[in-house]
N, C-alpha and C positions, 0 to 999 in steps of 0.2 A: 510519451506523456499519457496521462489518464484524465478522464472526466469523472468526477465524483458527484453523485446526486443522491438525495434522500427522497424516496417516493413510496407511498403506501406502506409505511412502517418498515421499509428496507433501505439499506445502504447499498448503492449500486456503483461499482467501480468499472468503468468502461475503458478498456485499453484501446488506444487510438493508433491508427496507421500501421507502419511496419513493425512497431513494438509488439503487435499481436503475434507476429511470426517469431520474434526474438524471445518473447516470454512464453510462447506456446499456450497462450490463454487470451481470450478476448473480453471476458466479463467475469466479475465476481459479485455475487449477491449475498448479503448478510442481513438477517433480521436485526432491527435496531436494538432489540433486547439483548443481543449478543455483542453490541458495541460498548466498550468500556469508556473510550474517549479518544481524542486526537491531540497531537502536539507537533511542533516543528520536527521534521525528520532529517534535518541536515546532518546531525551526528551519525544517525543510522546509515544514511546514504553515503556519507563521506569516508567511511572506513573502507579500506581496500579489501578486507576479507569479510564475507557475509555468511560463510558456512559452506556446506556441500551443496553444490548446484545440482538440482534434479527436478525437472529439466529447466533450462534457461540459458542466459548469456551473461557473462561477466567480463567486461573489458574495462579495467580500472581507468577512471577519468573520462570514459566515453559513455558507457551504458551499463546498468545493472537491470536485468529483466528476467523474471521468472521466479521459480520456487527454490528456496534455499533452506537447508536444515542445519541447525546448530544447537548442540546440547539438548537434543530431543524436541526442540521447538521448530515449528515450520513458519516461514515468513515468505511473503510475496513482495517482490520489488518491481518497479517500473520507473527508473530514474535516469535522466541524462545530466541534470544540473542539481546538485545536492542542495543548493540554497533555496530551491523551490519544492523541496520534498516535504510531505506530510506523513507522519507515522500514526496509524490508526491501530489501537490495541483492541483485540477481540477476546471473547471467552466462549467456550463450548463450540469451537469451530476448528476446522482443519488448520487454518492459519491463525497463529497467535498475534501476528502483526502484518499489516499491509503498509508498505512504504512506497508511496507513489508521488510522482511529480505532477503538480497542478499549476494552472495559470496564476491563481491568487491564493497562496497558502494561508494567509491570515483569515480570509473570508471562509475558506473551506474548513479550517479548524474551528472557527466560531460557529458555523452552521452545524457541524457534526456534534460538537459539545452541547449546543442548545437543544439538539434533538435526542440526546441520550436520555433514556428513561431514568427517573430518579431511583436510586438503589433502595 
């Protein structure tokens, strides 16, 4: 699971617990001007194939954690329960998408979308 926070013009995704080991990453920081928006990530997380894992862990139905490449795009996952996943779309960053499990997906999506700078 991850904790998502917006502080000082940055989106901070803090990977919690043993997921840090499985994902081989503990934190991702992105300037808010590179955040396009957020939406429910159940569809992203619920698929059994996420691309080429490099590095990370993919045990379908148990955990998806780490960096995955698919069709030239890079995504970061940290999900145990797909129904609690949030998908955050980015631009001008290494990751095109962050798909992470959070405690309150609706509140997280609302907070991110409210903080996204107007285009």
